[in-house]
N, C-alpha and C positions, 0 to 999 in steps of 0.2 A: 504494500500500500504506500509506503513512504517513497519508494522508487517511482511509483506511478505519480504521486503527488509532486515530486521534485523534478520530473521530466527526464529521468535517467533511462532513456530509451535503449542504450546499449546494454545496460544491466538487465533491463526487462527482456530484451531479445535473448540474452544468455539464459535467463530463467526459463523462458518459453520454449527454447529448443531442448530443454531437459524434459523428456517425455513424462516424467512423474509429476510435473507441475500442473495443477488444475486451474485453468484460466477462468473458471466460473466460481471458484471458491469465494464465499462471501462471509461477512460477519453475520453469524447466525441471528442474533437479536435484531439486526438492522437490515438484513438481506442486501448488503451493500457490497458491490463487486469492485475489483481492481479497475474494470472498464469505467464504472461510475466515478471512481476517484480521479482517473485521468480526464474524464469529461468535465468534472467539477473544476479542475484546475487548468483546463484548456491545453492539456498536453497532447497535442495532435500527433507527434511522432510516437508517443506511447500508445495512443489509441490505434494508430496504424499497425504497430507491432503486435498488439493483442489480437486484432482482427485478422492479421495476415497469417497467423499460425494455423488457422483452420481446425482448431480443436474444440470448438463449441462455446466460445464466449457468447453468452446469451444477451443479445441486444434488447430483448423484450422483458428481461428480468425486472421486476418492480421492487423498489425500495420500500421497506417498512419504517424507515426513518421519518420522523415527523417533527421537523424544525422549520424555522422561518424560511430559510433559503431553499431547501430541497424538501418538498412536501412528500408525504406518504404516497406511494403509488407511482412515483416518477421512475422512468427508465433512463438508461445512459443517454439516449437521444433527447429525452425531455430535459435532462440536466444540461446537455450541450447547448440546446436551444435557449434555455434560460440564461446560461452564461453569455451567449452571444447577444441576447437582448440587453443584459446588464452592461456589457462592453459598449454597445451602441449608445446607450443612455449616457454613459460616462464620457463618451467622445464628444457629445454635443456641448 
């Protein structure tokens, strides 16, 4: 999760090419995946790396996290869209 958050795409690629790494592993109580973390922090290269492995990163997985920024039921795509909207507002 920290590597996804910090944009360490080379480290992520190293992890992902290890066949025992589960790309859909999530925090149980939050149902929050590494893909969601990368989306939340706008780490495009990490997102590309996770999706390029082809081992089942679930883009439709819904978070059970319920906080102000990322509401319950959000997918990685929802999070990325929300981040983009926030960035556009901040640029104005």
